C-alpha angles and dihedrals in degrees: 000000000000118000102233092201092051092045091051090058096039101053095085089057092047091050092047091049092051094045095044091049090050093052092049092046092048093065102112099215094173091057094042094050097046092048091047089052091053094247096125130230111344088205088070094053128082112321093356091240119142094218133105096266092060093041087058088062089070086069093243107120092179092058091046091053091046090051091050093050095044094047089051092040095055091057091048092046093052092053097043097046095049093043089053093054105028110015140251101307096057088042090062089052090049090054091050089049092051090052093049090047092054094047097041109024112182091214092062100044091268091295108127141143132302096259105231097124091042091049092052093047092048093049092048090055096041096047117359098201091049091046093049092047091049091050090048090051090052091051094047094050093043093052094042099047104016094226115125092192093050089051089052093049097046096042094051091045088053094050097081090048091049091049091053100044106030092082087067088072093067101022107041113182094019115151091227107060101193150352106281093190093053093043091052091048092050090049090052091053091046092053090053093048092048092048091053091049096056092119091049091050091054091050092047090053091047093047093239100108109118118236126237109286094027112097124221128167098242101035116124131159108153119039 
């Protein structure tokens, strides 16, 4: 049960963690990097997304990689910094804030990326085994089916299941199967990623989603 007295004193830290995570997540690295490189507004290129996949359409692989790492890194940084100062519960809120900031940045009229890189970075920082398993799932699906968006959808959908069942590997027979807090957090991130990939889902069902290596204006899988 929650300690009401403790919660009454903790809520400012929780609010600060959520708000700080949001501000960090709202930094649009794809836009900042492409503008700094003199490539213009990434929102006017390709799909208009600010993520790494669309940055790659500028032809600059280095900028795309930097965007991928920074978008993932800001989610990880939010979790790690807050956990260092305030503990694991506020850290989860910071990760949620970073994800919301990336998807709905106030500086860009709440029109952000699709959150895959930020999700993976956040999961890696929040629970390393779950994060690594989610990344491995993305890679397996991407190599098997050649759809970046499908890899994003299936790996994020797998993340809550991984969070719940991975503890069985090192605690067989334990009464508590998994980490309910981590599983719930991963499910929250998955819902956001799926919601932002609604157009990709329609194209996958219609058989018109382009595969990895085949360019198409509105393709996006990591952003």
